[in-house]
N, C-alpha and C positions, 0 to 999 in steps of 0.2 A: 796860850799859843792859841792861834783859831787856822786852822787847816780847810783848806778847800779841796776835796777830793776828786771833782769833775768838773774840767773847765776846757774851753774850745781853746785852741793854742790862738794868744792874741798877736796875731801877724794877719796883716791886711791881705795876703794873699792866701791865708783859709778864710778869712770872715767875707770874701768875696763870695764865696759858696753862697753865703744866704740869700743873696741879691738876686739869683736867677737858680732856685730849687729844684731837684730833679722830680718831674709828676708826682713819685711817690711820697713826697715830702711837704705838697701843699695843702697839707692841712697845718700843717706847723706854722707854713708860713702864715695862716689865716690868725691862727689862734694867739703868736708871739707878735701879731703885727710888726712885722718885718716889711715894714711898706717901702717905697722909694728913698723917702729921709733915711735911710742908712748908707747910700750910696757916697753920698757925701762924708759922711761919718768914718767910712771904711776908708775912702780914699785917701785921708790925711792922718788914718791912725798910727799910730807908734806903740812898742810894747812898754813904753814908760807911760805912755797912757795908761793902761791897767793896773802898771804897779803902784803909780797916783790911787786909783780906786782902790788896790788892795789895802793902804795906809789909810786912807778915809775910813774903811769898813775894817780897820782892826786885823787884817788878813796876815797872818805869818808867812803863810807858802801856800802853793795853788798846786794843784798836781793836773798838766796839761796831757789832755788824750788824745793819742792821734787813732783814727779809724780807718778801717779798711773793708770796702762792700763793693771790688772793682768787678767782681765775677759777675754778680747779681744785678745791679745798677747802677756802675760804673761810676762808684760814689769812693772818694776818698780824701780824708783827713788826714795830710803830711804827719806822719811818725816824723820824718828828718826834719821839718818843719819846729816840730816841738822839742826835739833833740840840740836843734841850736837854739832855741832858747831858754833851755836848759844850762846849755853852755856857756850863754851871754848872764845867766844871771842866779849863778847854781845855789844864792843862801834864798832865793823867791820863789825856785821852781822844781820841781819834778814831772818826769815822762813816764807815759804810760805808751806803749806801742798798739796798735790797731793791727790786727791781724785776722786773713781770712781765710776759714777752713778751708773752702773750696779748692785753695790753690795747695791741700796736701804738704809736701815736703819743704816745699818752697816757703808759705808761711812759718814751719819752724824753723827753718835757715833764720827766715827775717828776725823772729824772736829773739833768736839768741844771738844773732849780731847786735838787735836794739839792746839787751842787756852786758854783752859782753864787750861792745864796742862804741856805744853811743851814750853806754850808763845810764838807761831807764828802769826804773825799777817796778815794772809791774806789765802786765797787757790788758787790751779791751775788746770784749767782742758784743755783738747787737746780733743776736738771733734773728729779730723779725725781721730785718735786713739781708741776712744769708738765706732766709728764708728756710730756718731749720730752726729744731726745737736744742734747747742749752744739753740736752742729755744725749744727743746725738754723737755716734761714734763719730763723726768726722772731726770733731771736737776733740777727740780725748789725746791724741801727740800733742797738741795746746795745753793742756792740762797738765801732762805728764812731764811738759816742758817747764812748765810754772813750776810744780811741786819740786823739780832736779834743781831749780835755781832758788826755792824758797821765794819766789815772789807773790804778790796778790793779782788777783783777773778780775776788772771790773765786767759785769755780766747784767746788759740792761733786763730788767725782770720788771714789769710792769705792763701795762695797754700801750699802743700806739697812735697815734693820730692821722696814721695813713688812711686813705680811704680806700686803698688797695691792697693793704695785706692783713690776715685777720689778727686779732690781736692775743690771740692764743698762745702764741710763741712765746709770750712772757710771763706766761702762768708759772709761780714760783715750784708748784710742784713738781714741774721738769728740773726745776735745781737742787729740789730734795734729792734727787736722783744721783744729780750728780757729786752730790756731796757725801751719799753712802758711795759711792764709788770710787770717791777720791778724798778720803777723810783728811789728808795734808794738805788740801788744798784750800787756799785762803782766798775768799768768795766775796765779792763786794757784791750786793745785788742791789743794781742800780734803779734809780725812785719808789727802792724800797715795796716794791711788790702791787702798788695800789692799782685795781681795784680789790685786790685778792691780801688785803692786809692781812686779816685773821690767820689765813694759810703761811705768807710770808712769817709772821713772826712763831709760828710753830716750828717751820721749816730751823730760824735762827737758833729758837728755842732747844732744837734739837742738836743742831750741830756745832762744837764752839768756834771753829774756822768758818762761819757764815756773818757777815757782817750788812747793816742796813745804809745805804747811800739814801739822804732827803733829797736828790735834786730834781730841778725839774718841773715842779709842783708848788706854788709860794706855802713858805713852812707858815703863815699867819693861818689857812686853812687846817691844820695838822690839829689845833686846837679847838675846834668848832665843831659842836656836835652837829651829828648827821653826814657829816661827810666822809665819812667808811674807816678814818684814821684811829679813833679811838683804841684799838688795840694797841697800836704801835704809843699811844702818848702812855697809856697805862701800864705796858709791859716795858717799854723804852724809859718809863721812870722808877724801874724795880729792877727784876731778875735782865732785863736784857740792856740796862742803862751801860756796858762797857762794848754793847755792838752799832749803837750807830754813828754815824759819818756824818758832819756838814759835807752839804755841797752844793752848788748852783746850776751848775752846766750853762755857766754864763756863755753867750749872752742873753741866754731863756730867760735866766732872770738876774737880779742886779744884786751886786754884792754889799754895799750898805745896806739894803732893804733885807736881803737875807739874813743877816747878820742879825737884826732888830728882830725879826720877827723871831727866830728861835729864842731871842733873851726874854719873848714876851709869852712862850707857849707857857703853860700850867705844867712847868715842869721844877724838882727842888734844884737849889743854884748849884748843888756840886755836882747833878745829872748837866745843868747845862755846860757847864765846863767840860764836860765829857763828851759829850755830842759835839761840842763847836770846836774840838781838837785833842783830848788827851788821848780818844780813842783810835784817831788817825795817826797820831805821834806813835804810839806802841803796836800799831799791825804797821805802819811802814819804818817802823825801827829806828827814830830819830832823836 
């Protein structure tokens, strides 16, 4: 089984957001070459097209992530659309709810609704876009709700490509404090902490419930010397082999290419199976 744990909901209303990104995301637009040619592609896009891409890549399940950064940047990736897609394709999709900590009790109520009424199985936060560190106490009610429902939370833990927001919001040492404060919280560290990979490896090694999501940066670079990924390849092939989760952050990475990149990494074959899906299957209790 291959599971992609980080996917933008494959729906044209969501994808339209890539055509006119808010100013703080201009760096992403440049790096991932989301040019005008995307407009025609999105105009005719259907969820079935994404299912076909999953089939071609051998991906069995994709986790669709909502986002909520309305308070800081008036940006939201619809959790409701993610839930609709999960309902329409329950054998292929799972969903995570995007939550905005600045909304306080409203955010907690929305997360509860997402789990109990929409059938979603996790939460997603992006501290750098909330202009907060992940160990900020305003996140605590969200973490407590995730523990209550025994669901994982995906937390952006890496640098960002914005030229307006400091990248220090994504440093994994803040996530270490979260894991100390909430030992039962299942944490998926988005983008595996690059460029602070050694620190991220230490956090995951220390805490049983911290997992590493490898989305957003082409996985082939993880096997190249001098890229900063060496600690993940070394420890991810041994003591952390049960902690790494395959992911793409599609459309930032293409599915078939990402799967092939992981298969070509210098890992033991049984470890590749774990990275590609077995670890996620256990975490998501599939």
